[in-house]
All heavy atoms as a GROMACS GRO file, in nm:
protein
  523
    1GLU      N    1  -2.133   0.323   0.616
    1GLU     CA    2  -2.025   0.338   0.523
    1GLU      C    3  -1.900   0.384   0.597
    1GLU      O    4  -1.911   0.451   0.699
    1GLU     CB    5  -2.061   0.438   0.414
    1GLU     CG    6  -2.177   0.392   0.328
    1GLU     CD    7  -2.205   0.484   0.210
    1GLU    OE1    8  -2.134   0.584   0.192
    1GLU    OE2    9  -2.298   0.453   0.137
    2GLY      N   10  -1.784   0.347   0.545
    2GLY     CA   11  -1.662   0.389   0.610
    2GLY      C   12  -1.538   0.337   0.542
    2GLY      O   13  -1.544   0.272   0.436
    3LEU      N   14  -1.424   0.362   0.604
    3LEU     CA   15  -1.295   0.328   0.547
    3LEU      C   16  -1.202   0.277   0.655
    3LEU      O   17  -1.203   0.326   0.768
    3LEU     CB   18  -1.233   0.453   0.482
    3LEU     CG   19  -1.096   0.435   0.420
    3LEU    CD1   20  -1.109   0.373   0.282
    3LEU    CD2   21  -1.025   0.568   0.412
    4VAL      N   22  -1.120   0.179   0.618
    4VAL     CA   23  -1.011   0.133   0.704
    4VAL      C   24  -0.884   0.141   0.620
    4VAL      O   25  -0.880   0.090   0.508
    4VAL     CB   26  -1.034  -0.012   0.752
    4VAL    CG1   27  -0.916  -0.059   0.835
    4VAL    CG2   28  -1.163  -0.023   0.831
    5LEU      N   29  -0.783   0.206   0.672
    5LEU     CA   30  -0.654   0.217   0.605
    5LEU      C   31  -0.554   0.134   0.685
    5LEU      O   32  -0.537   0.156   0.805
    5LEU     CB   33  -0.608   0.362   0.598
    5LEU     CG   34  -0.474   0.388   0.529
    5LEU    CD1   35  -0.479   0.344   0.383
    5LEU    CD2   36  -0.436   0.535   0.541
    6VAL      N   37  -0.495   0.034   0.619
    6VAL     CA   38  -0.400  -0.055   0.687
    6VAL      C   39  -0.266  -0.056   0.616
    6VAL      O   40  -0.256  -0.029   0.496
    6VAL     CB   41  -0.454  -0.199   0.696
    6VAL    CG1   42  -0.568  -0.210   0.793
    6VAL    CG2   43  -0.495  -0.252   0.561
    7GLN      N   44  -0.164  -0.088   0.694
    7GLN     CA   45  -0.028  -0.104   0.643
    7GLN      C   46   0.019  -0.242   0.686
    7GLN      O   47  -0.008  -0.286   0.798
    7GLN     CB   48   0.061   0.004   0.703
    7GLN     CG   49   0.206  -0.006   0.664
    7GLN     CD   50   0.284   0.108   0.726
    7GLN    OE1   51   0.266   0.223   0.689
    7GLN    NE2   52   0.369   0.077   0.822
    8TYR      N   53   0.090  -0.312   0.596
    8TYR     CA   54   0.137  -0.447   0.627
    8TYR      C   55   0.249  -0.484   0.531
    8TYR      O   56   0.271  -0.417   0.431
    8TYR     CB   57   0.021  -0.548   0.616
    8TYR     CG   58  -0.055  -0.538   0.486
    8TYR    CD1   59  -0.020  -0.615   0.376
    8TYR    CD2   60  -0.162  -0.449   0.472
    8TYR    CE1   61  -0.089  -0.604   0.257
    8TYR    CE2   62  -0.230  -0.438   0.354
    8TYR     CZ   63  -0.194  -0.516   0.246
    8TYR     OH   64  -0.262  -0.504   0.127
    9VAL      N   65   0.318  -0.593   0.564
    9VAL     CA   66   0.425  -0.644   0.479
    9VAL      C   67   0.377  -0.771   0.409
    9VAL      O   68   0.320  -0.860   0.473
    9VAL     CB   69   0.553  -0.674   0.561
    9VAL    CG1   70   0.657  -0.746   0.476
    9VAL    CG2   71   0.610  -0.544   0.617
   10VAL      N   72   0.398  -0.776   0.277
   10VAL     CA   73   0.374  -0.898   0.200
   10VAL      C   74   0.508  -0.967   0.184
   10VAL      O   75   0.605  -0.905   0.138
   10VAL     CB   76   0.312  -0.866   0.061
   10VAL    CG1   77   0.300  -0.992  -0.023
   10VAL    CG2   78   0.177  -0.799   0.078
   11ASP      N   79   0.515  -1.094   0.226
   11ASP     CA   80   0.643  -1.165   0.222
   11ASP      C   81   0.675  -1.219   0.082
   11ASP      O   82   0.599  -1.196  -0.013
   11ASP     CB   83   0.648  -1.276   0.328
   11ASP     CG   84   0.553  -1.391   0.301
   11ASP    OD1   85   0.504  -1.407   0.188
   11ASP    OD2   86   0.530  -1.469   0.396
   12THR      N   87   0.785  -1.289   0.070
   12THR     CA   88   0.832  -1.337  -0.061
   12THR      C   89   0.744  -1.447  -0.119
   12THR      O   90   0.756  -1.479  -0.237
   12THR     CB   91   0.976  -1.389  -0.050
   12THR    OG1   92   0.982  -1.493   0.047
   12THR    CG2   93   1.072  -1.277  -0.012
   13LEU      N   94   0.655  -1.503  -0.038
   13LEU     CA   95   0.561  -1.604  -0.088
   13LEU      C   96   0.425  -1.544  -0.121
   13LEU      O   97   0.335  -1.613  -0.168
   13LEU     CB   98   0.544  -1.716   0.016
   13LEU     CG   99   0.672  -1.793   0.050
   13LEU    CD1  100   0.645  -1.893   0.161
   13LEU    CD2  101   0.728  -1.862  -0.073
   14GLY      N  102   0.407  -1.414  -0.093
   14GLY     CA  103   0.281  -1.347  -0.123
   14GLY      C  104   0.183  -1.345  -0.009
   14GLY      O  105   0.067  -1.307  -0.026
   15ASN      N  106   0.228  -1.385   0.111
   15ASN     CA  107   0.141  -1.386   0.228
   15ASN      C  108   0.159  -1.258   0.310
   15ASN      O  109   0.268  -1.200   0.313
   15ASN     CB  110   0.173  -1.506   0.318
   15ASN     CG  111   0.153  -1.636   0.243
   15ASN    OD1  112   0.049  -1.660   0.186
   15ASN    ND2  113   0.256  -1.720   0.243
   16VAL      N  114   0.053  -1.217   0.378
   16VAL     CA  115   0.061  -1.102   0.468
   16VAL      C  116   0.126  -1.148   0.598
   16VAL      O  117   0.084  -1.247   0.657
   16VAL     CB  118  -0.080  -1.045   0.496
   16VAL    CG1  119  -0.073  -0.934   0.600
   16VAL    CG2  120  -0.145  -0.994   0.368
   17GLU      N  121   0.229  -1.076   0.642
   17GLU     CA  122   0.292  -1.106   0.770
   17GLU      C  123   0.205  -1.043   0.879
   17GLU      O  124   0.203  -0.922   0.897
   17GLU     CB  125   0.434  -1.050   0.776
   17GLU     CG  126   0.529  -1.120   0.683
   17GLU     CD  127   0.674  -1.071   0.697
   17GLU    OE1  128   0.699  -0.972   0.770
   17GLU    OE2  129   0.760  -1.133   0.633
   18ALA      N  130   0.130  -1.128   0.950
   18ALA     CA  131   0.031  -1.082   1.048
   18ALA      C  132   0.090  -0.987   1.153
   18ALA      O  133   0.024  -0.892   1.195
   18ALA     CB  134  -0.036  -1.201   1.115
   19SER      N  135   0.212  -1.011   1.193
   19SER     CA  136   0.273  -0.928   1.297
   19SER      C  137   0.303  -0.786   1.251
   19SER      O  138   0.331  -0.698   1.333
   19SER     CB  139   0.402  -0.993   1.348
   19SER     OG  140   0.499  -0.998   1.245
   20THR      N  141   0.295  -0.762   1.120
   20THR     CA  142   0.327  -0.629   1.067
   20THR      C  143   0.203  -0.544   1.040
   20THR      O  144   0.216  -0.427   1.003
   20THR     CB  145   0.407  -0.640   0.935
   20THR    OG1  146   0.323  -0.698   0.834
   20THR    CG2  147   0.533  -0.723   0.955
   21ILE      N  148   0.085  -0.600   1.059
   21ILE     CA  149  -0.038  -0.527   1.027
   21ILE      C  150  -0.058  -0.412   1.126
   21ILE      O  151  -0.055  -0.431   1.246
   21ILE     CB  152  -0.161  -0.620   1.030
   21ILE    CG1  153  -0.148  -0.729   0.924
   21ILE    CG2  154  -0.289  -0.538   1.007
   21ILE    CD1  155  -0.254  -0.837   0.934
   22LYS      N  156  -0.078  -0.292   1.069
   22LYS     CA  157  -0.107  -0.173   1.150
   22LYS      C  158  -0.230  -0.106   1.091
   22LYS      O  159  -0.238  -0.083   0.970
   22LYS     CB  160   0.008  -0.073   1.145
   22LYS     CG  161   0.132  -0.117   1.216
   22LYS     CD  162   0.237  -0.009   1.211
   22LYS     CE  163   0.366  -0.057   1.272
   22LYS     NZ  164   0.473   0.042   1.261
   23VAL      N  165  -0.326  -0.076   1.175
   23VAL     CA  166  -0.443   0.000   1.133
   23VAL      C  167  -0.408   0.148   1.147
   23VAL      O  168  -0.382   0.196   1.257
   23VAL     CB  169  -0.567  -0.036   1.217
   23VAL    CG1  170  -0.687   0.048   1.174
   23VAL    CG2  171  -0.599  -0.185   1.204
   24LEU      N  172  -0.404   0.217   1.035
   24LEU     CA  173  -0.367   0.359   1.035
   24LEU      C  174  -0.487   0.450   1.055
   24LEU      O  175  -0.475   0.559   1.109
   24LEU     CB  176  -0.297   0.394   0.903
   24LEU     CG  177  -0.173   0.311   0.870
   24LEU    CD1  178  -0.119   0.350   0.734
   24LEU    CD2  179  -0.067   0.327   0.978
   25LYS      N  180  -0.605   0.402   1.010
   25LYS     CA  181  -0.728   0.481   1.023
   25LYS      C  182  -0.846   0.386   1.013
   25LYS      O  183  -0.843   0.292   0.935
   25LYS     CB  184  -0.737   0.584   0.910
   25LYS     CG  185  -0.863   0.668   0.910
   25LYS     CD  186  -0.868   0.756   0.786
   25LYS     CE  187  -0.987   0.848   0.783
   25LYS     NZ  188  -1.117   0.782   0.783
   26SER      N  189  -0.947   0.410   1.092
   26SER     CA  190  -1.068   0.328   1.083
   26SER      C  191  -1.188   0.411   1.126
   26SER      O  192  -1.182   0.484   1.226
   26SER     CB  193  -1.057   0.205   1.173
   26SER     OG  194  -1.177   0.130   1.166
   27ASP      N  195  -1.296   0.396   1.050
   27ASP     CA  196  -1.419   0.467   1.082
   27ASP      C  197  -1.509   0.390   1.178
   27ASP      O  198  -1.602   0.447   1.235
   27ASP     CB  199  -1.497   0.499   0.954
   27ASP     CG  200  -1.425   0.602   0.869
   27ASP    OD1  201  -1.350   0.684   0.925
   27ASP    OD2  202  -1.443   0.600   0.745
   28HIS      N  203  -1.480   0.258   1.199
   28HIS     CA  204  -1.562   0.179   1.290
   28HIS      C  205  -1.492   0.049   1.325
   28HIS      O  206  -1.428  -0.012   1.239
   28HIS     CB  207  -1.699   0.149   1.227
   28HIS     CG  208  -1.800   0.103   1.326
   28HIS    ND1  209  -1.804  -0.027   1.372
   28HIS    CD2  210  -1.901   0.168   1.388
   28HIS    CE1  211  -1.903  -0.038   1.458
   28HIS    NE2  212  -1.963   0.079   1.470
   29GLU      N  213  -1.505   0.006   1.448
   29GLU     CA  214  -1.437  -0.116   1.494
   29GLU      C  215  -1.481  -0.242   1.420
   29GLU      O  216  -1.403  -0.334   1.402
   29GLU     CB  217  -1.455  -0.134   1.645
   29GLU     CG  218  -1.600  -0.151   1.685
   29GLU     CD  219  -1.624  -0.132   1.835
   29GLU    OE1  220  -1.559  -0.047   1.895
   29GLU    OE2  221  -1.711  -0.204   1.886
   30LEU      N  222  -1.607  -0.247   1.375
   30LEU     CA  223  -1.654  -0.363   1.298
   30LEU      C  224  -1.588  -0.368   1.160
   30LEU      O  225  -1.558  -0.476   1.109
   30LEU     CB  226  -1.806  -0.364   1.285
   30LEU     CG  227  -1.882  -0.391   1.415
   30LEU    CD1  228  -2.032  -0.380   1.392
   30LEU    CD2  229  -1.846  -0.526   1.473
   31PHE      N  230  -1.564  -0.252   1.101
   31PHE     CA  231  -1.491  -0.247   0.974
   31PHE      C  232  -1.347  -0.294   0.994
   31PHE      O  233  -1.291  -0.365   0.911
   31PHE     CB  234  -1.491  -0.106   0.915
   31PHE     CG  235  -1.627  -0.053   0.877
   31PHE    CD1  236  -1.652   0.083   0.876
   31PHE    CD2  237  -1.730  -0.138   0.840
   31PHE    CE1  238  -1.775   0.134   0.839
   31PHE    CE2  239  -1.855  -0.089   0.804
   31PHE     CZ  240  -1.877   0.048   0.804
   32THR      N  241  -1.288  -0.255   1.106
   32THR     CA  242  -1.152  -0.298   1.137
   32THR      C  243  -1.146  -0.449   1.149
   32THR      O  244  -1.058  -0.514   1.090
   32THR     CB  245  -1.103  -0.233   1.268
   32THR    OG1  246  -1.107  -0.092   1.254
   32THR    CG2  247  -0.962  -0.278   1.302
   33ALA      N  248  -1.238  -0.508   1.223
   33ALA     CA  249  -1.240  -0.654   1.243
   33ALA      C  250  -1.256  -0.726   1.110
   33ALA      O  251  -1.187  -0.825   1.083
   33ALA     CB  252  -1.352  -0.692   1.339
   34ALA      N  253  -1.345  -0.677   1.024
   34ALA     CA  254  -1.367  -0.740   0.893
   34ALA      C  255  -1.241  -0.730   0.806
   34ALA      O  256  -1.206  -0.825   0.736
   34ALA     CB  257  -1.486  -0.675   0.823
   35THR      N  258  -1.175  -0.617   0.812
   35THR     CA  259  -1.053  -0.597   0.734
   35THR      C  260  -0.943  -0.692   0.780
   35THR      O  261  -0.875  -0.756   0.699
   35THR     CB  262  -1.006  -0.451   0.744
   35THR    OG1  263  -1.108  -0.366   0.690
   35THR    CG2  264  -0.876  -0.429   0.669
   36LEU      N  265  -0.924  -0.702   0.911
   36LEU     CA  266  -0.820  -0.791   0.964
   36LEU      C  267  -0.848  -0.936   0.930
   36LEU      O  268  -0.757  -1.011   0.895
   36LEU     CB  269  -0.807  -0.772   1.116
   36LEU     CG  270  -0.760  -0.633   1.160
   36LEU    CD1  271  -0.758  -0.624   1.312
   36LEU    CD2  272  -0.624  -0.599   1.102
   37ASP      N  273  -0.975  -0.978   0.935
   37ASP     CA  274  -1.012  -1.114   0.896
   37ASP      C  275  -0.981  -1.139   0.749
   37ASP      O  276  -0.929  -1.242   0.711
   37ASP     CB  277  -1.161  -1.140   0.922
   37ASP     CG  278  -1.193  -1.156   1.069
   37ASP    OD1  279  -1.099  -1.178   1.151
   37ASP    OD2  280  -1.312  -1.146   1.104
   38ALA      N  281  -1.012  -1.041   0.665
   38ALA     CA  282  -0.989  -1.055   0.521
   38ALA      C  283  -0.839  -1.063   0.491
   38ALA      O  284  -0.796  -1.144   0.408
   38ALA     CB  285  -1.052  -0.939   0.446
   39LEU      N  286  -0.760  -0.980   0.557
   39LEU     CA  287  -0.615  -0.979   0.532
   39LEU      C  288  -0.552  -1.115   0.562
   39LEU      O  289  -0.459  -1.157   0.493
   39LEU     CB  290  -0.547  -0.872   0.615
   39LEU     CG  291  -0.547  -0.731   0.557
   39LEU    CD1  292  -0.490  -0.632   0.658
   39LEU    CD2  293  -0.469  -0.725   0.427
   40LYS      N  294  -0.602  -1.182   0.663
   40LYS     CA  295  -0.547  -1.314   0.700
   40LYS      C  296  -0.568  -1.417   0.590
   40LYS      O  297  -0.492  -1.513   0.580
   40LYS     CB  298  -0.611  -1.363   0.830
   40LYS     CG  299  -0.572  -1.280   0.950
   40LYS     CD  300  -0.647  -1.325   1.072
   40LYS     CE  301  -0.623  -1.229   1.188
   40LYS     NZ  302  -0.708  -1.258   1.302
   41GLU      N  303  -0.668  -1.397   0.507
   41GLU     CA  304  -0.701  -1.491   0.399
   41GLU      C  305  -0.645  -1.450   0.263
   41GLU      O  306  -0.650  -1.527   0.168
   41GLU     CB  307  -0.853  -1.506   0.388
   41GLU     CG  308  -0.921  -1.551   0.515
   41GLU     CD  309  -0.874  -1.687   0.562
   41GLU    OE1  310  -0.851  -1.776   0.477
   41GLU    OE2  311  -0.856  -1.705   0.684
   42MET      N  312  -0.594  -1.329   0.253
   42MET     CA  313  -0.550  -1.277   0.124
   42MET      C  314  -0.413  -1.330   0.084
   42MET      O  315  -0.329  -1.359   0.168
   42MET     CB  316  -0.548  -1.125   0.126
   42MET     CG  317  -0.686  -1.064   0.143
   42MET     SD  318  -0.682  -0.886   0.152
   42MET     CE  319  -0.700  -0.848  -0.021
   43HIS      N  320  -0.394  -1.342  -0.047
   43HIS     CA  321  -0.266  -1.384  -0.102
   43HIS      C  322  -0.234  -1.293  -0.221
   43HIS      O  323  -0.322  -1.260  -0.300
   43HIS     CB  324  -0.273  -1.530  -0.149
   43HIS     CG  325  -0.141  -1.582  -0.194
   43HIS    ND1  326  -0.044  -1.621  -0.106
   43HIS    CD2  327  -0.090  -1.598  -0.317
   43HIS    CE1  328   0.062  -1.661  -0.175
   43HIS    NE2  329   0.036  -1.648  -0.303
   44PHE      N  330  -0.110  -1.252  -0.230
   44PHE     CA  331  -0.067  -1.158  -0.334
   44PHE      C  332   0.045  -1.216  -0.417
   44PHE      O  333   0.114  -1.310  -0.374
   44PHE     CB  334  -0.015  -1.029  -0.267
   44PHE     CG  335  -0.117  -0.957  -0.185
   44PHE    CD1  336  -0.133  -0.987  -0.051
   44PHE    CD2  337  -0.196  -0.859  -0.242
   44PHE    CE1  338  -0.227  -0.920   0.026
   44PHE    CE2  339  -0.290  -0.792  -0.165
   44PHE     CZ  340  -0.306  -0.823  -0.031
   45ASP      N  341   0.066  -1.161  -0.534
   45ASP     CA  342   0.187  -1.189  -0.610
   45ASP      C  343   0.295  -1.105  -0.544
   45ASP      O  344   0.280  -0.983  -0.531
   45ASP     CB  345   0.172  -1.148  -0.757
   45ASP     CG  346   0.078  -1.238  -0.834
   45ASP    OD1  347   0.069  -1.357  -0.799
   45ASP    OD2  348   0.014  -1.190  -0.928
   46PRO      N  349   0.404  -1.168  -0.499
   46PRO     CA  350   0.507  -1.090  -0.430
   46PRO      C  351   0.576  -0.991  -0.524
   46PRO      O  352   0.581  -1.012  -0.645
   46PRO     CB  353   0.606  -1.196  -0.381
   46PRO     CG  354   0.583  -1.314  -0.468
   46PRO     CD  355   0.440  -1.309  -0.510
   47ALA      N  356   0.629  -0.885  -0.465
   47ALA     CA  357   0.708  -0.788  -0.541
   47ALA      C  358   0.834  -0.857  -0.590
   47ALA      O  359   0.882  -0.953  -0.529
   47ALA     CB  360   0.742  -0.669  -0.453
   48ARG      N  361   0.888  -0.810  -0.700
   48ARG     CA  362   1.010  -0.870  -0.755
   48ARG      C  363   1.110  -0.760  -0.786
   48ARG      O  364   1.075  -0.654  -0.838
   48ARG     CB  365   0.980  -0.950  -0.879
   48ARG     CG  366   0.889  -1.068  -0.851
   48ARG     CD  367   0.892  -1.170  -0.963
   48ARG     NE  368   0.818  -1.288  -0.924
   48ARG     CZ  369   0.868  -1.391  -0.859
   48ARG    NH1  370   0.994  -1.392  -0.825
   48ARG    NH2  371   0.794  -1.495  -0.826
   49VAL      N  372   1.236  -0.790  -0.756
   49VAL     CA  373   1.346  -0.701  -0.790
   49VAL      C  374   1.449  -0.789  -0.860
   49VAL      O  375   1.497  -0.887  -0.803
   49VAL     CB  376   1.408  -0.636  -0.665
   49VAL    CG1  377   1.532  -0.556  -0.702
   49VAL    CG2  378   1.306  -0.547  -0.595
   50GLY      N  379   1.478  -0.756  -0.984
   50GLY     CA  380   1.573  -0.836  -1.061
   50GLY      C  381   1.528  -0.981  -1.077
   50GLY      O  382   1.610  -1.071  -1.079
   51GLY      N  383   1.396  -1.002  -1.084
   51GLY     CA  384   1.342  -1.136  -1.101
   51GLY      C  385   1.332  -1.216  -0.973
   51GLY      O  386   1.283  -1.329  -0.973
   52ARG      N  387   1.376  -1.160  -0.862
   52ARG     CA  388   1.374  -1.230  -0.733
   52ARG      C  389   1.264  -1.173  -0.644
   52ARG      O  390   1.247  -1.051  -0.634
   52ARG     CB  391   1.510  -1.210  -0.665
   52ARG     CG  392   1.530  -1.294  -0.544
   52ARG     CD  393   1.673  -1.278  -0.491
   52ARG     NE  394   1.662  -1.259  -0.348
   52ARG     CZ  395   1.704  -1.155  -0.279
   52ARG    NH1  396   1.766  -1.057  -0.340
   52ARG    NH2  397   1.687  -1.149  -0.151
   53ALA      N  398   1.185  -1.262  -0.580
   53ALA     CA  399   1.078  -1.218  -0.491
   53ALA      C  400   1.137  -1.150  -0.368
   53ALA      O  401   1.236  -1.196  -0.312
   53ALA     CB  402   0.992  -1.336  -0.448
   54VAL      N  403   1.076  -1.037  -0.329
   54VAL     CA  404   1.120  -0.961  -0.211
   54VAL      C  405   0.999  -0.921  -0.126
   54VAL      O  406   0.886  -0.918  -0.175
   54VAL     CB  407   1.198  -0.833  -0.250
   54VAL    CG1  408   1.327  -0.868  -0.322
   54VAL    CG2  409   1.112  -0.740  -0.336
   55LYS      N  410   1.024  -0.892   0.000
   55LYS     CA  411   0.919  -0.840   0.087
   55LYS      C  412   0.884  -0.698   0.043
   55LYS      O  413   0.971  -0.626  -0.008
   55LYS     CB  414   0.965  -0.837   0.233
   55LYS     CG  415   0.981  -0.973   0.296
   55LYS     CD  416   1.019  -0.957   0.441
   55LYS     CE  417   1.032  -1.092   0.508
   55LYS     NZ  418   1.059  -1.075   0.654
   56GLN      N  419   0.758  -0.661   0.067
   56GLN     CA  420   0.715  -0.526   0.030
   56GLN      C  421   0.621  -0.470   0.135
   56GLN      O  422   0.528  -0.538   0.179
   56GLN     CB  423   0.645  -0.527  -0.106
   56GLN     CG  424   0.601  -0.390  -0.151
   56GLN     CD  425   0.535  -0.391  -0.287
   56GLN    OE1  426   0.486  -0.493  -0.332
   56GLN    NE2  427   0.531  -0.277  -0.351
   57LEU      N  428   0.644  -0.344   0.174
   57LEU     CA  429   0.553  -0.273   0.263
   57LEU      C  430   0.439  -0.218   0.178
   57LEU      O  431   0.462  -0.153   0.076
   57LEU     CB  432   0.627  -0.159   0.333
   57LEU     CG  433   0.544  -0.076   0.431
   57LEU    CD1  434   0.498  -0.163   0.548
   57LEU    CD2  435   0.626   0.042   0.480
   58VAL      N  436   0.316  -0.247   0.221
   58VAL     CA  437   0.197  -0.209   0.144
   58VAL      C  438   0.105  -0.126   0.233
   58VAL      O  439   0.092  -0.153   0.352
   58VAL     CB  440   0.121  -0.336   0.096
   58VAL    CG1  441  -0.004  -0.299   0.020
   58VAL    CG2  442   0.212  -0.424   0.014
   59GLN      N  443   0.040  -0.028   0.173
   59GLN     CA  444  -0.064   0.048   0.242
   59GLN      C  445  -0.189   0.036   0.156
   59GLN      O  446  -0.185   0.065   0.036
   59GLN     CB  447  -0.021   0.194   0.252
   59GLN     CG  448  -0.053   0.257   0.384
   59GLN     CD  449  -0.002   0.399   0.391
   59GLN    OE1  450  -0.054   0.486   0.321
   59GLN    NE2  451   0.097   0.423   0.475
   60SER      N  452  -0.299  -0.010   0.216
   60SER     CA  453  -0.422  -0.033   0.140
   60SER      C  454  -0.543   0.024   0.210
   60SER      O  455  -0.560   0.005   0.330
   60SER     CB  456  -0.446  -0.184   0.121
   60SER     OG  457  -0.344  -0.244   0.050
   61PRO      N  458  -0.632   0.089   0.133
   61PRO     CA  459  -0.760   0.130   0.189
   61PRO      C  460  -0.864   0.020   0.164
   61PRO      O  461  -0.864  -0.045   0.059
   61PRO     CB  462  -0.794   0.255   0.108
   61PRO     CG  463  -0.729   0.231  -0.025
   61PRO     CD  464  -0.607   0.147   0.003
   62PHE      N  465  -0.948  -0.004   0.260
   62PHE     CA  466  -1.062  -0.094   0.246
   62PHE      C  467  -1.187  -0.011   0.267
   62PHE      O  468  -1.210   0.042   0.376
   62PHE     CB  469  -1.057  -0.207   0.349
   62PHE     CG  470  -0.951  -0.310   0.320
   62PHE    CD1  471  -0.816  -0.284   0.343
   62PHE    CD2  472  -0.985  -0.434   0.269
   62PHE    CE1  473  -0.719  -0.378   0.317
   62PHE    CE2  474  -0.888  -0.529   0.241
   62PHE     CZ  475  -0.755  -0.501   0.266
   63ALA      N  476  -1.265   0.006   0.161
   63ALA     CA  477  -1.385   0.089   0.168
   63ALA      C  478  -1.509   0.002   0.189
   63ALA      O  479  -1.522  -0.104   0.129
   63ALA     CB  480  -1.400   0.169   0.039
   64PHE      N  481  -1.597   0.048   0.276
   64PHE     CA  482  -1.721  -0.023   0.305
   64PHE      C  483  -1.837   0.068   0.263
   64PHE      O  484  -1.844   0.184   0.305
   64PHE     CB  485  -1.731  -0.055   0.454
   64PHE     CG  486  -1.629  -0.156   0.499
   64PHE    CD1  487  -1.499  -0.117   0.530
   64PHE    CD2  488  -1.662  -0.290   0.507
   64PHE    CE1  489  -1.404  -0.209   0.571
   64PHE    CE2  490  -1.569  -0.383   0.547
   64PHE     CZ  491  -1.440  -0.344   0.578
   65ASN      N  492  -1.924   0.014   0.176
   65ASN     CA  493  -2.037   0.091   0.126
   65ASN      C  494  -2.167   0.014   0.148
   65ASN      O  495  -2.168  -0.108   0.143
   65ASN     CB  496  -2.021   0.117  -0.025
   65ASN     CG  497  -1.899   0.200  -0.054
   65ASN    OD1  498  -1.883   0.307   0.001
   65ASN    ND2  499  -1.811   0.148  -0.137
   66VAL      N  500  -2.274   0.088   0.166
   66VAL     CA  501  -2.406   0.029   0.184
   66VAL      C  502  -2.485   0.056   0.056
   66VAL      O  503  -2.502   0.172   0.017
   66VAL     CB  504  -2.477   0.090   0.306
   66VAL    CG1  505  -2.617   0.034   0.320
   66VAL    CG2  506  -2.395   0.068   0.432
   67ASP      N  507  -2.534  -0.051  -0.007
   67ASP     CA  508  -2.620  -0.034  -0.124
   67ASP      C  509  -2.760   0.002  -0.076
   67ASP      O  510  -2.814  -0.059   0.016
   67ASP     CB  511  -2.627  -0.164  -0.207
   67ASP     CG  512  -2.496  -0.192  -0.278
   67ASP    OD1  513  -2.423  -0.097  -0.306
   67ASP    OD2  514  -2.470  -0.310  -0.305
   68LYS      N  515  -2.818   0.100  -0.143
   68LYS     CA  516  -2.952   0.146  -0.103
   68LYS      C  517  -3.052   0.114  -0.211
   68LYS      O  518  -3.028   0.104  -0.323
   68LYS     CB  519  -2.952   0.296  -0.076
   68LYS     CG  520  -2.864   0.329   0.042
   68LYS     CD  521  -2.864   0.477   0.066
   68LYS     CE  522  -2.769   0.508   0.183
   68LYS     NZ  523  -2.765   0.646   0.216
   0.00000   0.00000   0.00000
C-alpha cells in the first residue's frame, strides 16, 4: 500500500502536459511508474474562466491499496 502525490498542468484541451509532471511524494518507485503511465492516458474537462478553457495547475494523490 502507498501513495503518490503529483502536480501537473491540464491544458485547454483537457490533456496533461507531460513536461509539467512533478512527483511531490512517493512511497515506492513502482507506484510512481504506474501513476506516470496512468497520467499519460488521462483526459480531463479543462478549467473554464468566463466560459473560456484555460490551463490549470493540479495536485492529485494516487492511492494504492491491497485487498486482503
